[in-house]
C-alpha atoms as an extended CHARMM CRD file, in Angstrom:
* protein
*
        96  EXT
         1         1  UNK       CA            -42.1400000000       -8.6060000000     -130.4260000000  PROA      1               0.0000000000
         2         2  UNK       CA            -42.6950000000       -4.6130000000     -130.8280000000  PROA      2               0.0000000000
         3         3  UNK       CA            -40.7220000000       -3.0890000000     -128.9020000000  PROA      3               0.0000000000
         4         4  UNK       CA            -37.2970000000       -1.1030000000     -129.3800000000  PROA      4               0.0000000000
         5         5  UNK       CA            -35.1940000000       -0.4440000000     -126.3240000000  PROA      5               0.0000000000
         6         6  UNK       CA            -34.0990000000        3.4350000000     -126.0490000000  PROA      6               0.0000000000
         7         7  UNK       CA            -30.9650000000        4.9330000000     -125.6880000000  PROA      7               0.0000000000
         8         8  UNK       CA            -28.5000000000        2.3130000000     -124.1830000000  PROA      8               0.0000000000
         9         9  UNK       CA            -31.2510000000       -0.3720000000     -122.9510000000  PROA      9               0.0000000000
        10        10  UNK       CA            -31.1860000000       -3.3600000000     -123.9870000000  PROA      10              0.0000000000
        11        11  UNK       CA            -34.0470000000       -5.7890000000     -123.4200000000  PROA      11              0.0000000000
        12        12  UNK       CA            -32.7970000000       -9.5230000000     -121.9900000000  PROA      12              0.0000000000
        13        13  UNK       CA            -34.8270000000      -12.8270000000     -121.4800000000  PROA      13              0.0000000000
        14        14  UNK       CA            -32.9860000000      -14.9040000000     -118.7150000000  PROA      14              0.0000000000
        15        15  UNK       CA            -31.8600000000      -18.1330000000     -119.8250000000  PROA      15              0.0000000000
        16        16  UNK       CA            -33.4510000000      -20.8080000000     -117.4820000000  PROA      16              0.0000000000
        17        17  UNK       CA            -30.5290000000      -22.6670000000     -114.7880000000  PROA      17              0.0000000000
        18        18  UNK       CA            -29.8380000000      -26.3640000000     -114.1600000000  PROA      18              0.0000000000
        19        19  UNK       CA            -32.8690000000      -28.4530000000     -112.7920000000  PROA      19              0.0000000000
        20        20  UNK       CA            -29.7900000000      -30.4960000000     -110.5420000000  PROA      20              0.0000000000
        21        21  UNK       CA            -26.8050000000      -30.5860000000     -110.1880000000  PROA      21              0.0000000000
        22        22  UNK       CA            -23.5470000000      -32.5620000000     -110.9370000000  PROA      22              0.0000000000
        23        23  UNK       CA            -23.9670000000      -34.5730000000     -108.7290000000  PROA      23              0.0000000000
        24        24  UNK       CA            -27.8480000000      -35.4470000000     -109.4790000000  PROA      24              0.0000000000
        25        25  UNK       CA            -29.3260000000      -33.7790000000     -106.6320000000  PROA      25              0.0000000000
        26        26  UNK       CA            -32.7350000000      -32.3620000000     -108.1640000000  PROA      26              0.0000000000
        27        27  UNK       CA            -32.8800000000      -28.5080000000     -107.3930000000  PROA      27              0.0000000000
        28        28  UNK       CA            -36.6080000000      -27.3110000000     -106.1540000000  PROA      28              0.0000000000
        29        29  UNK       CA            -37.7060000000      -24.0810000000     -107.4860000000  PROA      29              0.0000000000
        30        30  UNK       CA            -37.8700000000      -22.7330000000     -104.3290000000  PROA      30              0.0000000000
        31        31  UNK       CA            -34.0530000000      -22.8110000000     -103.5750000000  PROA      31              0.0000000000
        32        32  UNK       CA            -33.4600000000      -21.9050000000     -107.2170000000  PROA      32              0.0000000000
        33        33  UNK       CA            -31.5100000000      -18.6400000000     -107.8840000000  PROA      33              0.0000000000
        34        34  UNK       CA            -32.6990000000      -16.4570000000     -110.5430000000  PROA      34              0.0000000000
        35        35  UNK       CA            -30.7220000000      -16.7570000000     -113.5410000000  PROA      35              0.0000000000
        36        36  UNK       CA            -27.6340000000      -14.3240000000     -113.9810000000  PROA      36              0.0000000000
        37        37  UNK       CA            -27.2310000000      -15.6240000000     -117.9500000000  PROA      37              0.0000000000
        38        38  UNK       CA            -29.6790000000      -14.1640000000     -120.5500000000  PROA      38              0.0000000000
        39        39  UNK       CA            -29.8250000000      -13.6400000000     -124.0980000000  PROA      39              0.0000000000
        40        40  UNK       CA            -30.1850000000      -10.3430000000     -125.7480000000  PROA      40              0.0000000000
        41        41  UNK       CA            -33.8570000000       -9.6830000000     -127.4340000000  PROA      41              0.0000000000
        42        42  UNK       CA            -33.3680000000       -6.2760000000     -128.5450000000  PROA      42              0.0000000000
        43        43  UNK       CA            -31.0080000000       -3.2040000000     -128.0470000000  PROA      43              0.0000000000
        44        44  UNK       CA            -31.4980000000        0.7670000000     -128.2590000000  PROA      44              0.0000000000
        45        45  UNK       CA            -29.8610000000        2.9090000000     -130.9790000000  PROA      45              0.0000000000
        46        46  UNK       CA            -27.2680000000        3.6490000000     -128.0910000000  PROA      46              0.0000000000
        47        47  UNK       CA            -26.4830000000        6.6050000000     -125.7680000000  PROA      47              0.0000000000
        48        48  UNK       CA            -25.4320000000       10.6000000000     -126.8040000000  PROA      48              0.0000000000
        49        49  UNK       CA            -21.8850000000       11.2170000000     -125.6460000000  PROA      49              0.0000000000
        50        50  UNK       CA            -20.9660000000       15.2100000000     -124.8180000000  PROA      50              0.0000000000
        51        51  UNK       CA            -20.8810000000       16.1790000000     -128.3040000000  PROA      51              0.0000000000
        52        52  UNK       CA            -24.1500000000       14.9150000000     -129.2180000000  PROA      52              0.0000000000
        53        53  UNK       CA            -23.2770000000       11.5510000000     -131.3560000000  PROA      53              0.0000000000
        54        54  UNK       CA            -24.1590000000        8.6730000000     -130.8230000000  PROA      54              0.0000000000
        55        55  UNK       CA            -21.8870000000        5.7240000000     -129.3820000000  PROA      55              0.0000000000
        56        56  UNK       CA            -23.3440000000        2.3530000000     -130.7520000000  PROA      56              0.0000000000
        57        57  UNK       CA            -23.5310000000       -0.5270000000     -128.3870000000  PROA      57              0.0000000000
        58        58  UNK       CA            -20.9330000000       -3.3720000000     -127.9600000000  PROA      58              0.0000000000
        59        59  UNK       CA            -23.5870000000       -6.1550000000     -128.0460000000  PROA      59              0.0000000000
        60        60  UNK       CA            -25.8890000000       -6.8580000000     -130.4740000000  PROA      60              0.0000000000
        61        61  UNK       CA            -29.5650000000       -9.3620000000     -130.4340000000  PROA      61              0.0000000000
        62        62  UNK       CA            -28.6360000000      -12.9880000000     -129.8070000000  PROA      62              0.0000000000
        63        63  UNK       CA            -25.6150000000      -12.4450000000     -127.8960000000  PROA      63              0.0000000000
        64        64  UNK       CA            -25.6020000000      -14.4410000000     -124.8290000000  PROA      64              0.0000000000
        65        65  UNK       CA            -24.4940000000      -12.3040000000     -121.5000000000  PROA      65              0.0000000000
        66        66  UNK       CA            -23.9010000000      -12.2730000000     -117.6350000000  PROA      66              0.0000000000
        67        67  UNK       CA            -25.5200000000       -9.5070000000     -115.8720000000  PROA      67              0.0000000000
        68        68  UNK       CA            -25.5680000000       -8.4930000000     -112.1110000000  PROA      68              0.0000000000
        69        69  UNK       CA            -27.9690000000      -10.2250000000     -109.8880000000  PROA      69              0.0000000000
        70        70  UNK       CA            -30.1290000000       -7.3610000000     -109.2860000000  PROA      70              0.0000000000
        71        71  UNK       CA            -29.4920000000       -6.0030000000     -112.4870000000  PROA      71              0.0000000000
        72        72  UNK       CA            -32.5860000000       -4.7150000000     -114.5290000000  PROA      72              0.0000000000
        73        73  UNK       CA            -36.3400000000       -3.7860000000     -114.6040000000  PROA      73              0.0000000000
        74        74  UNK       CA            -38.5510000000       -7.0640000000     -114.9250000000  PROA      74              0.0000000000
        75        75  UNK       CA            -41.4030000000       -6.5290000000     -117.2530000000  PROA      75              0.0000000000
        76        76  UNK       CA            -43.6660000000       -8.7480000000     -119.6390000000  PROA      76              0.0000000000
        77        77  UNK       CA            -44.1580000000       -8.1990000000     -123.0600000000  PROA      77              0.0000000000
        78        78  UNK       CA            -46.5030000000      -10.2530000000     -125.0820000000  PROA      78              0.0000000000
        79        79  UNK       CA            -46.6220000000      -12.5580000000     -122.1430000000  PROA      79              0.0000000000
        80        80  UNK       CA            -42.7640000000      -12.8360000000     -122.0910000000  PROA      80              0.0000000000
        81        81  UNK       CA            -40.7600000000      -12.5180000000     -118.6630000000  PROA      81              0.0000000000
        82        82  UNK       CA            -38.0220000000      -10.4040000000     -119.8150000000  PROA      82              0.0000000000
        83        83  UNK       CA            -35.3470000000       -8.0770000000     -118.1620000000  PROA      83              0.0000000000
        84        84  UNK       CA            -34.9420000000       -4.1390000000     -119.5370000000  PROA      84              0.0000000000
        85        85  UNK       CA            -31.3730000000       -2.4520000000     -117.8680000000  PROA      85              0.0000000000
        86        86  UNK       CA            -28.9760000000       -0.8610000000     -119.4490000000  PROA      86              0.0000000000
        87        87  UNK       CA            -25.4920000000       -1.8040000000     -121.4310000000  PROA      87              0.0000000000
        88        88  UNK       CA            -23.3260000000       -0.8560000000     -118.1710000000  PROA      88              0.0000000000
        89        89  UNK       CA            -25.2930000000       -3.2780000000     -115.8100000000  PROA      89              0.0000000000
        90        90  UNK       CA            -23.6850000000       -6.3610000000     -118.3330000000  PROA      90              0.0000000000
        91        91  UNK       CA            -20.7520000000       -8.2130000000     -117.2710000000  PROA      91              0.0000000000
        92        92  UNK       CA            -19.9170000000       -9.1990000000     -120.3440000000  PROA      92              0.0000000000
        93        93  UNK       CA            -20.4180000000      -11.3990000000     -123.4570000000  PROA      93              0.0000000000
        94        94  UNK       CA            -20.0700000000      -15.0630000000     -123.8830000000  PROA      94              0.0000000000
        95        95  UNK       CA            -18.4830000000      -16.1440000000     -126.3100000000  PROA      95              0.0000000000
        96        96  UNK       CA            -19.6070000000      -19.4660000000     -128.7000000000  PROA      96              0.0000000000
């Protein structure tokens, strides 16, 4: 991918949700909610503080994260559906 986000923005790839419930019921595509979990693909250099110093981001490429249901802007880069959002829209990193 030849895309680098600016400032405190990150590029996230949504992780697909389960096709069926724990009870074995298959969920059709029309009834599925968009997943709120994703993997960070790229990060910007960071936001500037009041003094002009760049504050690096707390997340890095490869991190699995949770984000809000309506967070980010959907874009298509190299034929892949991705989200671009600010670091503040990320609720947390999922530990491996």
